[in-house]
PyMOL commands that place a pseudoatom at each C-alpha (Angstrom):
pseudoatom trace, name=CA, resn=MET, resi=1, chain=A, elem=C, hetatm=0, pos=[105.293, 143.590, 84.274]
pseudoatom trace, name=CA, resn=PHE, resi=2, chain=A, elem=C, hetatm=0, pos=[108.716, 141.839, 84.105]
pseudoatom trace, name=CA, resn=ALA, resi=3, chain=A, elem=C, hetatm=0, pos=[110.223, 140.473, 80.911]
pseudoatom trace, name=CA, resn=LEU, resi=4, chain=A, elem=C, hetatm=0, pos=[111.500, 136.976, 80.482]
pseudoatom trace, name=CA, resn=GLY, resi=5, chain=A, elem=C, hetatm=0, pos=[115.286, 136.857, 81.565]
pseudoatom trace, name=CA, resn=ASP, resi=6, chain=A, elem=C, hetatm=0, pos=[114.857, 139.912, 84.049]
pseudoatom trace, name=CA, resn=LYS, resi=7, chain=A, elem=C, hetatm=0, pos=[116.642, 139.470, 87.309]
pseudoatom trace, name=CA, resn=ILE, resi=8, chain=A, elem=C, hetatm=0, pos=[114.458, 140.513, 90.128]
pseudoatom trace, name=CA, resn=MET, resi=9, chain=A, elem=C, hetatm=0, pos=[114.457, 140.741, 93.867]
pseudoatom trace, name=CA, resn=TYR, resi=10, chain=A, elem=C, hetatm=0, pos=[111.686, 138.653, 95.304]
pseudoatom trace, name=CA, resn=GLY, resi=11, chain=A, elem=C, hetatm=0, pos=[110.841, 139.929, 98.768]
pseudoatom trace, name=CA, resn=THR, resi=12, chain=A, elem=C, hetatm=0, pos=[113.778, 138.972, 101.178]
pseudoatom trace, name=CA, resn=GLU, resi=13, chain=A, elem=C, hetatm=0, pos=[114.194, 135.585, 99.449]
pseudoatom trace, name=CA, resn=GLY, resi=14, chain=A, elem=C, hetatm=0, pos=[116.981, 136.866, 96.958]
pseudoatom trace, name=CA, resn=VAL, resi=15, chain=A, elem=C, hetatm=0, pos=[117.560, 137.238, 93.373]
pseudoatom trace, name=CA, resn=TYR, resi=16, chain=A, elem=C, hetatm=0, pos=[115.415, 135.228, 90.869]
pseudoatom trace, name=CA, resn=ILE, resi=17, chain=A, elem=C, hetatm=0, pos=[115.262, 135.167, 87.094]
pseudoatom trace, name=CA, resn=VAL, resi=18, chain=A, elem=C, hetatm=0, pos=[111.933, 135.266, 85.366]
pseudoatom trace, name=CA, resn=SER, resi=19, chain=A, elem=C, hetatm=0, pos=[112.051, 132.196, 83.339]
pseudoatom trace, name=CA, resn=GLU, resi=20, chain=A, elem=C, hetatm=0, pos=[108.551, 131.780, 82.030]
pseudoatom trace, name=CA, resn=TYR, resi=21, chain=A, elem=C, hetatm=0, pos=[104.823, 133.014, 82.234]
pseudoatom trace, name=CA, resn=ALA, resi=22, chain=A, elem=C, hetatm=0, pos=[102.324, 130.326, 83.336]
pseudoatom trace, name=CA, resn=ASP, resi=23, chain=A, elem=C, hetatm=0, pos=[98.785, 129.752, 84.381]
pseudoatom trace, name=CA, resn=SER, resi=24, chain=A, elem=C, hetatm=0, pos=[98.136, 129.014, 88.072]
pseudoatom trace, name=CA, resn=PRO, resi=25, chain=A, elem=C, hetatm=0, pos=[99.856, 125.781, 89.016]
pseudoatom trace, name=CA, resn=ILE, resi=26, chain=A, elem=C, hetatm=0, pos=[97.296, 124.952, 91.688]
pseudoatom trace, name=CA, resn=ASP, resi=27, chain=A, elem=C, hetatm=0, pos=[93.906, 126.351, 90.639]
pseudoatom trace, name=CA, resn=LYS, resi=28, chain=A, elem=C, hetatm=0, pos=[92.850, 125.853, 87.091]
pseudoatom trace, name=CA, resn=ASN, resi=29, chain=A, elem=C, hetatm=0, pos=[90.009, 128.203, 87.421]
pseudoatom trace, name=CA, resn=ASP, resi=30, chain=A, elem=C, hetatm=0, pos=[92.352, 130.999, 88.657]
pseudoatom trace, name=CA, resn=ASN, resi=31, chain=A, elem=C, hetatm=0, pos=[92.618, 133.143, 85.367]
pseudoatom trace, name=CA, resn=ARG, resi=32, chain=A, elem=C, hetatm=0, pos=[95.593, 135.164, 86.641]
pseudoatom trace, name=CA, resn=LYS, resi=33, chain=A, elem=C, hetatm=0, pos=[98.985, 134.825, 84.940]
pseudoatom trace, name=CA, resn=PHE, resi=34, chain=A, elem=C, hetatm=0, pos=[101.953, 133.726, 86.979]
pseudoatom trace, name=CA, resn=TYR, resi=35, chain=A, elem=C, hetatm=0, pos=[105.728, 134.397, 86.710]
pseudoatom trace, name=CA, resn=VAL, resi=36, chain=A, elem=C, hetatm=0, pos=[107.687, 131.307, 87.229]
pseudoatom trace, name=CA, resn=LEU, resi=37, chain=A, elem=C, hetatm=0, pos=[110.910, 132.390, 88.941]
pseudoatom trace, name=CA, resn=LYS, resi=38, chain=A, elem=C, hetatm=0, pos=[114.060, 130.320, 89.229]
pseudoatom trace, name=CA, resn=PRO, resi=39, chain=A, elem=C, hetatm=0, pos=[116.909, 131.221, 91.767]
pseudoatom trace, name=CA, resn=ALA, resi=40, chain=A, elem=C, hetatm=0, pos=[119.820, 133.154, 90.266]
pseudoatom trace, name=CA, resn=HIS, resi=41, chain=A, elem=C, hetatm=0, pos=[122.111, 131.256, 92.646]
pseudoatom trace, name=CA, resn=GLY, resi=42, chain=A, elem=C, hetatm=0, pos=[121.720, 127.918, 94.410]
pseudoatom trace, name=CA, resn=PRO, resi=43, chain=A, elem=C, hetatm=0, pos=[119.579, 124.905, 93.578]
pseudoatom trace, name=CA, resn=SER, resi=44, chain=A, elem=C, hetatm=0, pos=[117.738, 125.120, 90.262]
pseudoatom trace, name=CA, resn=GLY, resi=45, chain=A, elem=C, hetatm=0, pos=[114.790, 122.967, 91.469]
pseudoatom trace, name=CA, resn=ASN, resi=46, chain=A, elem=C, hetatm=0, pos=[113.386, 125.779, 93.842]
pseudoatom trace, name=CA, resn=LEU, resi=47, chain=A, elem=C, hetatm=0, pos=[110.906, 127.570, 91.683]
pseudoatom trace, name=CA, resn=ILE, resi=48, chain=A, elem=C, hetatm=0, pos=[108.509, 130.182, 92.746]
pseudoatom trace, name=CA, resn=TYR, resi=49, chain=A, elem=C, hetatm=0, pos=[105.140, 130.782, 91.204]
pseudoatom trace, name=CA, resn=THR, resi=50, chain=A, elem=C, hetatm=0, pos=[103.688, 134.320, 91.870]
pseudoatom trace, name=CA, resn=PRO, resi=51, chain=A, elem=C, hetatm=0, pos=[100.823, 136.114, 90.151]
pseudoatom trace, name=CA, resn=PHE, resi=52, chain=A, elem=C, hetatm=0, pos=[101.552, 139.074, 88.001]
pseudoatom trace, name=CA, resn=ASP, resi=53, chain=A, elem=C, hetatm=0, pos=[99.492, 141.183, 90.426]
pseudoatom trace, name=CA, resn=ASN, resi=54, chain=A, elem=C, hetatm=0, pos=[101.026, 139.934, 93.694]
pseudoatom trace, name=CA, resn=ASP, resi=55, chain=A, elem=C, hetatm=0, pos=[100.602, 142.850, 96.124]
pseudoatom trace, name=CA, resn=LYS, resi=56, chain=A, elem=C, hetatm=0, pos=[102.019, 140.979, 99.147]
pseudoatom trace, name=CA, resn=VAL, resi=57, chain=A, elem=C, hetatm=0, pos=[105.640, 140.442, 98.257]
pseudoatom trace, name=CA, resn=ASN, resi=58, chain=A, elem=C, hetatm=0, pos=[107.804, 143.364, 96.982]
pseudoatom trace, name=CA, resn=MET, resi=59, chain=A, elem=C, hetatm=0, pos=[109.312, 142.530, 93.658]
pseudoatom trace, name=CA, resn=ARG, resi=60, chain=A, elem=C, hetatm=0, pos=[111.734, 144.820, 91.766]
pseudoatom trace, name=CA, resn=LEU, resi=61, chain=A, elem=C, hetatm=0, pos=[114.433, 144.747, 89.143]
pseudoatom trace, name=CA, resn=VAL, resi=62, chain=A, elem=C, hetatm=0, pos=[117.930, 144.299, 90.364]
pseudoatom trace, name=CA, resn=MET, resi=63, chain=A, elem=C, hetatm=0, pos=[119.931, 147.448, 90.131]
pseudoatom trace, name=CA, resn=THR, resi=64, chain=A, elem=C, hetatm=0, pos=[122.704, 147.552, 87.415]
pseudoatom trace, name=CA, resn=LYS, resi=65, chain=A, elem=C, hetatm=0, pos=[126.076, 148.211, 88.610]
pseudoatom trace, name=CA, resn=GLU, resi=66, chain=A, elem=C, hetatm=0, pos=[125.898, 151.891, 87.347]
pseudoatom trace, name=CA, resn=GLU, resi=67, chain=A, elem=C, hetatm=0, pos=[122.498, 152.348, 89.164]
pseudoatom trace, name=CA, resn=ALA, resi=68, chain=A, elem=C, hetatm=0, pos=[124.078, 151.083, 92.364]
pseudoatom trace, name=CA, resn=LEU, resi=69, chain=A, elem=C, hetatm=0, pos=[127.076, 153.401, 92.024]
pseudoatom trace, name=CA, resn=ASP, resi=70, chain=A, elem=C, hetatm=0, pos=[124.821, 156.330, 91.272]
pseudoatom trace, name=CA, resn=PHE, resi=71, chain=A, elem=C, hetatm=0, pos=[122.750, 155.472, 94.417]
pseudoatom trace, name=CA, resn=ILE, resi=72, chain=A, elem=C, hetatm=0, pos=[125.807, 155.238, 96.647]
pseudoatom trace, name=CA, resn=ASP, resi=73, chain=A, elem=C, hetatm=0, pos=[127.057, 158.492, 95.167]
pseudoatom trace, name=CA, resn=GLY, resi=74, chain=A, elem=C, hetatm=0, pos=[123.813, 160.188, 96.122]
pseudoatom trace, name=CA, resn=ILE, resi=75, chain=A, elem=C, hetatm=0, pos=[123.805, 159.056, 99.714]
pseudoatom trace, name=CA, resn=PRO, resi=76, chain=A, elem=C, hetatm=0, pos=[125.503, 162.135, 101.237]
pseudoatom trace, name=CA, resn=ASP, resi=77, chain=A, elem=C, hetatm=0, pos=[122.607, 164.299, 99.779]
pseudoatom trace, name=CA, resn=ILE, resi=78, chain=A, elem=C, hetatm=0, pos=[119.821, 162.299, 101.569]
for i in range(1, 78): cmd.bond("trace and resi %d" % i, "trace and resi %d" % (i + 1))
show_as sticks, trace
zoom trace
């Protein structure tokens, strides 16, 4: 589960910020919880609602600078 304020990669769409948790914006009978994602860059009106248990779109935390540098340093060992 992502925390409020986390920066995540949402599929190939780009970097989004978890701005809130919400109920389904479409189906009031859907009991799942949803992340409300706002773009980290660009127009602020393009929100994404995606369920916590979304298994169709890859979501992951954005690497910190230190994690990215460690990853790059490890490439020769791959």
